[in-house]
Each structure stands twice: as C-alpha cells, then as structure tokens.
C-alpha positions in Angstrom: 15.4 43.5 -9.0 17.7 42.2 -11.9 20.5 44.2 -10.5 20.4 42.6 -7.4 20.9 39.1 -8.7 23.5 40.4 -11.0 25.5 41.6 -8.2 25.5 38.1 -6.3 29.2 36.8 -6.4 27.7 33.2 -6.6 24.7 34.0 -8.7 24.8 30.4 -10.4 24.9 29.0 -7.1 22.0 30.9 -6.1 20.0 29.7 -9.5 20.8 26.0 -9.5 20.5 25.8 -5.8 17.2 26.9 -5.1 15.6 23.8 -6.7 17.4 21.8 -5.0 16.3 23.3 -1.9 12.9 23.1 -3.1 13.2 19.2 -3.6 14.8 18.5 -0.4 11.6 20.4 1.4 9.3 18.5 -0.7 10.9 15.1 -0.1 10.9 16.2 3.8 6.9 16.7 2.9 6.6 13.5 1.8 8.1 11.9 4.5 6.5 13.4 6.9 2.8 12.8 5.6 4.0 9.3 5.2 4.8 9.1 8.9 1.4 10.4 9.6 -0.2 7.9 7.5 1.6 5.0 9.1 1.0 6.3 12.6 -3.1 6.6 11.5 -3.2 2.8 10.5 -1.0 1.8 13.7 -3.8 3.6 15.4 -6.6 2.0 13.6 -5.0 -1.6 14.2 -4.8 -0.8 17.9 -8.3 0.9 18.1 -10.1 -2.1 16.5 -10.0 -4.9 18.6 -13.7 -6.3 17.7 -14.6 -7.0 14.5 -17.5 -5.2 12.6 -19.8 -7.7 11.1 -20.2 -6.7 7.6 -22.0 -8.2 4.3 -19.9 -7.9 1.1 -22.6 -5.6 0.0 -21.9 -3.1 2.9 -18.3 -2.9 2.4 -18.5 0.7 0.3 -19.8 1.8 3.9 -16.8 0.8 6.2 -13.8 2.7 6.4 -10.1 1.9 5.3 -7.9 -0.4 7.9 -11.5 -1.3 9.5 -11.3 -4.9 11.2 -14.7 -6.6 10.0 -16.0 -10.0 9.8 -18.1 -11.4 7.2 -20.2 -14.6 7.6 -21.5 -15.4 4.7 -21.5 -18.3 1.9 -19.2 -17.0 -0.4 -18.7 -18.8 -4.0 -15.1 -18.9 -5.1 -14.6 -17.1 -8.8 -10.8 -16.8 -9.2 -7.4 -16.7 -7.6 -4.1 -15.3 -8.3 -0.5 -15.6 -7.0 1.0 -11.5 -6.5 4.5 -11.8 -7.1 7.8 -11.0 -5.3 6.3 -10.6 -1.9 8.7 -11.5 1.4 7.9 -13.0 4.7 10.7 -13.7 7.2 13.4 -13.2 4.6 11.8 -15.9 2.2 10.4 -15.2 -1.1 7.1 -15.8 -2.1 3.6 -14.7 -3.3 0.4 -13.3 -1.6 -2.6 -15.3 -2.7 -5.6 -13.4 -3.8 -9.2 -14.7 -4.4 -12.1 -13.3 -5.7 -15.6 -14.3 -4.2 -19.1 -13.6 -4.8 -22.1 -14.0 -2.4 -25.7 -15.2 -3.5 -26.7 -11.9 -4.7 -23.6 -11.8 -7.1 -21.8 -9.0 -5.1 -18.1 -9.7 -5.5 -15.2 -9.2 -3.0 -11.3 -9.5 -3.4 -9.5 -11.2 -0.5 -5.7 -11.3 0.4 -5.6 -14.8 2.0 -1.8 -14.2 3.0 1.9 -15.4 2.3 2.6 -18.6 0.5 6.2 -19.9 -0.5 7.2 -19.9 -4.0 6.7 -23.5 -4.3 3.3 -23.2 -4.1 0.6 -24.4 -7.1 -2.6 -22.6 -7.5 -4.5 -25.8 -8.7 -3.3 -27.3 -5.3 -4.7 -25.0 -3.1 -8.0 -25.4 -1.4 -10.2 -22.4 -2.5 -13.3 -23.2 -0.6 -15.6 -21.1 1.2 -15.5 -20.5 5.0 -18.3 -19.9 7.4 -16.5 -16.4 8.7 -13.6 -14.4 7.2 -11.9 -11.9 9.8 -9.3 -9.1 8.3 -8.8 -5.6 7.8 -10.2 -3.8 4.7 -7.3 -2.1 2.9 -6.8 0.2 -0.4 -6.0 -1.5 -3.7 -2.6 -0.9 -5.2 -2.0 2.0 -7.4 -0.4 1.3 -10.8 2.9 3.1 -11.3 3.0 5.3 -14.2 6.5 2.8 -15.2 6.3 -0.3 -14.3 5.4 -3.9 -15.5 1.8 -4.5 -16.3 -0.3 -7.2 -15.3 -1.1 -9.7 -17.7 -4.7 -10.8 -18.8 -5.8 -14.5 -18.1 -2.7 -15.2 -16.2 -2.7 -16.8 -12.6 0.2 -14.3 -11.6 -0.1 -10.5 -10.6 2.4 -7.7 -10.1 -0.1 -5.5 -7.6 -3.6 -5.5 -6.5 -4.8 -3.6 -9.1 -8.8 -3.1 -8.6 -9.2 -2.3 -12.4 -7.5 -5.0 -13.9 -8.8 -7.4 -11.6 -12.5 -6.5 -12.1 -11.5 -6.7 -15.8 -10.5 -10.1 -15.4 -13.5 -11.3 -13.5 -16.5 -9.2 -15.3 -17.7 -7.7 -12.2 -17.4 -4.7 -10.3 -15.2 -4.9 -6.8 -15.7 -2.7 -4.0 -13.8 0.0 -2.9 -11.3 -2.2 -0.6 -10.3 -5.7 -0.4 -10.3 -8.0 2.6 -6.9 -8.9 4.1 -7.3 -11.9 6.2 -6.0 -11.6 9.8 -6.8 -15.1 11.0 -8.0 -18.4 9.7 -6.0 -17.8 6.4 -6.1 -21.6 5.0 -3.6 -24.7 5.2 -0.2 -23.8 4.3 -1.2 -20.0 4.3 0.6 -17.6 6.5 -1.4 -14.6 7.5 -0.1 -11.3 7.1 0.6 -9.5 10.3 0.4 -5.7 9.9 1.7 -4.6 12.9 5.2 -6.8 12.5 5.7 -5.2 8.9 9.0 -3.3 8.4 8.0 0.6 8.0 11.0 2.7 7.2 11.8 5.6 9.4 9.4 8.4 7.8 9.9 10.7 10.5 13.5 10.3 10.7 14.0 10.7 7.0 11.8 13.8 7.1 14.2 15.6 9.7 17.0 14.7 7.6 15.7 16.1 4.5 14.7 19.5 6.2 18.4 19.7 8.0 20.0 19.3 4.2 17.6 21.7 2.9 18.5 24.2 5.7 22.2 23.6 5.4 22.4 24.1 1.8 20.0 27.0 2.3 22.5 28.5 4.8 25.4 27.9 2.1 23.9 29.4 -0.5 23.0 32.7 1.5 26.3 33.0 3.2 28.3 32.6 -0.4 26.6 35.0 -1.9 27.0 37.6 1.4 23.0 37.8 2.2 23.8 36.6 5.7 
C-alpha cells in the first residue's frame, strides 16, 4: 500500500486534495439537511391552518412550528429588544417578553419587529385575552460571539438559559412567536416571507465541486 502511494506522480495533490473533497461533501450534506429542515417548516405552516388551543403549562406537549392559541390571563414579567433584526430592509429589533400565568408557569413571547427608534419603557406590555402564534426553538449560543449582558434591556439572541436566569424561572421548551394581534406599532413576523438561502442549489454546487476535484486528483495521478 505504501509503495502504491509513493508511485503516485502527484501524491501531494492526493494527500492535500482528499481533505478538501471531504470538506466539500460535508458542506453539501449540511446544505441538503438545511433544505429538508426548511421544507418541513414550510409544510407545518401550510398544514397548521387551525391553531391548537393550549395552556402555558401544556407547551411542553406541543411540537416545534406548531400553530397554537393561548386564551389565559397572563402577567407581564420583563421585556427585551433582540438586536440586529431587519424588516423590509429596515434595521430594528424583535420585541420579546416573558409572561406568567396564575400558577406561575412562564412563557416567552416574540411579539414581532419594532424600529430602532422604539423605547422599551414606552411600549404597552399589557396582557391580551388571546395569543395566536407558532412555537419556535430557542436560538443556540455560538461558541464564538457576543455574550448577552445581565440586567440589560437588549439581547443578542433568544437564549433560553440566559433568559431563564434573568427572570428566575424555568421556561418551556419553545417560545411563542405571534402571527397576529402583535400589538400597537409592532409588525408581526411573517415566516412564509422570510428570505431563505437556496440550500438545495448550494448542496448541488458543493457536490459538483467535490466530484470535479476528485476527478482532477484521480486523473492527475493516472488512477482513471
């Protein structure tokens, strides 16, 4: 086997090219799985025309992207602006608020987009009779990135553990993203209009690169 590799006319191309090909294949796989995730999400939006009536205490029994309605009296706990959110090309924030029911079951609600000129203390945080929206997974904190600041009115991401520590209470496995009746001067987030990159196209692109580079490596070393 060692003699086989030593006889390759472009053995260094073979050694260095193999990790590159593996990287291209991994990128293709990542983009393809991202495409499947987006398709699943869109199918759930399409299939969930009628919201499921749910209590805050029952959210753990629901599914990600499920359309629900909550008809409970909730008490406002705290609100934050999530930084660097864009709507129709305009910079702004997402307004997220923690509420609790009469039994102190807590829920986090993403009410929607507000412009940069918004002030947290001037927004009406009153409770509504009905909340309609989809359940969404929390953001995953990256290994490298800005940490959220305790006792601040601003967040970099919707981090379950951080927000739970700030309100001193456990949150359910999903937060609620409102799809209607988001509040005065708050624009509801329309997930069907969110711009998604062409994951499937990227998957084919990276796989094409992998095949082309593999062909060059094998051809140069006279293996095909």
